[in-house]
N, C-alpha and C positions, 0 to 999 in steps of 0.2 A: 780852149775850144779847138785849137789845132790838134792837140793830142787826142781829144775825143774823136775828131773827124778822121784822124789817122787810124785809130783803133777800129772805128766803124768801117772804114774802107777795107782794112785787113780782114775783118770777120766776114764782111759781105763778099769779098773776093773768094775766100775759102768756101763759103756757102755756095756760091755760084759754080765753083769748080767741082764740088763733091755731092751736092744733094741729088743730082741725077745719076750718081754712080753707087749709091747706097740703096739697096732694095728692101722692101718689106717682105718678110719671109713667113709663110704659113706651112707648117708641117704637122699633119695630124691635128692634135689638140694644142700644139705649141705655136707661138708666133714671136717675132722679134725682127731683127735687122740683119743684113749681110752686106759685105763689101765686095764689089767686083774687082778682082785683083789680076785678071788675065784676059786677054782678048779671045781666048778659046772658051770663055764662059765660066771660068772658075771663080767661085765666091767663097769667102771665109766668114764664118759666124762662130757663135759659141756652141759648144757641145750640149749645154743645157737647153738651148733653143731647139735643137734638133731632137733630143731625146732618143727614142728608139725608132724614129721614123726612117723610111727608106726613100721617100719621095716627098715633094712639096711644090710650092709655087712661089715665084719671085715676082713682085710688082714694083716697077720703077715709077717715079713721079711723072714721067712723060707719057704714062699710059701703057708702056711696054710691059707685057706679061710673058713669062716663060715657065714651063715646068722644069723642075730641077731634080736631079738624083743626088742622094747622099753618097759621096765617094768614101768618106771615112770620118770617124769621130774619135777624139782623144779626151775623155773626161778628165784625165789627170792634168791637162793643160787648159781645159775648158775651151778647146778649139775644135771646129768641124769644117770640113771642106765639102762644098757642093759643086755640081757641074750642071750648067744649063743644057736642056735637051736640044734647044735650037738657039745657038749662040750668035747667029749671024746678025740679028736685029738689035743686039744689045748696045748700050752706050760704051764709050771707051773706058778701059779700066783705070783705077786710081794709080797714083804713084806712091810706092811704099817708101817710108823713111827709116830712120834708125833711132829707136827709143834710147839706146845707150848714150846718145848725144844730148838728151834733154837735161835741163837744169831746173831747179826749183824756182818758181816765179814766172816761168816761160808761158806765154799765151798758148792755149790750146782750144780747139773748137770741136764739139761733139755733134755728129750728124747721125740721125736715126729716125725711128718711127715710134716715139713714146706714146703709150696709151692709144695706139692706132692712128696717130696723127702723122701722116706721111711727110717726109722731107723736113722734119723739125731740126732746128739748129740752136745750140746753146754755146756759150763761150765762158771761159774762165782761165785759170792758171794751173800749172802743175803745182799742187800744194805739198806733195812729198814724193819721194822716189824710194825704191827698195822695199816697198811693202810686200808682205807675203799673203797669199790667198790660199787657204786650205782647200783641197779638192779630194774627191773620193771616187773610186770605181770598184764596186763590190767590196771586198775586204781590204783592198789596197788604198792607202792614203798617201798624199803627196802635197807639197807646197809649191804653188806657182811662184817662181822667183821674180824679183825686180818689178813687181806690179806698180803701175802708175796710179797715184792718187791725184784726183782733180776736184776742184769745186765747181766745174761746169755741171749744170743741173742734169741729172740722169733720172729717168723714170722707167717703169716696166715697158718693154718694147724697144728701149735703147740697146738692150743686150744684143751683141753681134754687130753693132754699128761702128762707125769710124771715130777715132780720136785723132785729130790732125794738128800739125803745127801751122805756123803762120804762112808757110809756103804751100799749104794744101797737101803736104806729104802725110800719109797715114802712119802714125807712130804707135797706135794702140787699137785694140779691139775692145770696146766697152763691154764689161762683163757683169758688174754688180753695183748696187747702191749700198754704200757702206754705212750710211746714216744721213741725217739731215745735213745737206750741203756738201756731202762727200760722195764721190764715185770712184770706181776702180776700173782699170783697163789692163788687159793682158798686153805686155809690150810687144811691138814688132821689132825684132832684132835677129841676130844670127840663129838663136835657139828656135825662135818661132818659125823662121824660114825653113829650118831643118825639119820641124814637125810637119809643116804644110807639105813640103816635098815628099816626106815619108808617107803621109796620108794619100797623096796623089798616086804614089807608086805602089803602095801596099795595102791601102785602106785602113791601116792601123799602125800604131807606134809600139814597137817592142822596146821594153825597158829591162835593164839589168837590176837585180835585187841583191843588196848587201846585208840588210837586216840590222840596222842600228838606229837608235833614236838619241838625239843629242841637242845641246844648246850652246850658243857661243859663250866662251869663258876666257878670261885673261890668262896670258902665259906668265909664269913666275918671272920676277925681274931678272934673276941670274940667267935664265934660259933666253929671255927676250933680248938681253944685251948680246949674248953670245951668237944667237941665230937671227937677230934682227926680225923677230917675230913677236907681235904684240898680243895676238889673240888666236884661239883655236876653237875646236868643237869638243866640248866635254860630253862623253857618252854617258847617258843616264840609263840606257837599256840596250842590251845586246840580245836579240831574239834567239831563243834556244833552237839549235839545229840549223841556224842560218849560215850562209857563207862567212859572215863576220865571226860567228861563234867557232866555226871550224878552224878559222885562221888564228884563233887565240885572242881576239879582242875581248876586252872586259869593260863592264860598267865602271866608270871612274877614269878611264883612259882619256887623255887629252889629245885629240887628233890634230896633228900639225900639217901633214902632207898626205895626199891621196893621189896615186898615179904620178908621183914626184911633182905635184903642184900644191902650192900652199892652200890650206883650207881654213876658213874663219867662221863658217856657218854651214847649215845643212845644204844650202844651195850649191856650195863648193863641191859637195859630193854628188848631188843630184845631176848636175850638168855633165858629169862624166858617165852616168849610168844609162846610156841609150843602148840600142840593140848591139852595136859593135863591141860593147864591153862584155857581153854574155860569154862565159867560158874562158875569158882571157885573164891571166894572172894580173892582179892589181896590187902594187906595193902600197903599204900604209905605214906611216911613221907616227908613233904616239909617244907622249911623255907619260911614264908610269913610275910612280914612287921616286921621282927625281931623275930617272934614267930614260934615255932614248931607246925605244924598242921598235924594231922593224918587223913587220909581218907581211905575208902575201895572201890575199883573199882572192877567191875565184867566184865572181858573181854568177848567179843563176838567172833564169828568166823570170821576171815578175808576172805572176798569174792572177 
């Protein structure tokens, strides 16, 4: 009974802290939730909630309403930033946490507006970490890295809402229902903060393009022992005419390092391909036919 009471107190405390700070968002034909992250009226939601809209309305559970402008969207991370037209009367912003510190089994609380029911709260645990969420913008595809999987119930309308830890720190932005009893959230971490800051400054996120498709693969035992490396990224396709092709990368290469940083999966490359990498030489080390090969690629801008 004591454990149940402790659990209930924790969830209730998080709910009391956050329900007033997560708004119901309506933009054009879309609707969902948004998290108030800044005292200047900045809200974060999903890009798929906003769609192509430029304006919308935010409704808080205390009855506060405000028109919002879409500052920028980034479909490849499924994040969007809104700004309240009149921020003066809004609640206090949430406290952001760090999803990189989460562990499987940890209590999390989802706050949003599922099925139009404002201020709804569900609780569960982090059921898995490091999931990947495929996204697309036009012809460009990407994988959102380190997505949080939770068994806290999520329904349509939860998208863009908060996923918080037991201290009411927002560690994720709920983005998708993965199946019965499974939900996914974009993590709040250093990468997310960079994306939000870039959207606030520029209205969009510029990304560098390399032009490879790969899958994690083990490193041969002899190389693993010599270089203390257990896995890398096996290239299954190098896009013709891409920076990777011009650099001499080939399908079948096992990528070990990019930018002199170890790579074990596609995310290891993606996190280096933001705007500041465009046009900058990027060293790549691969294992090819048993030999280490170094090449230099020059990423272009992803269009």
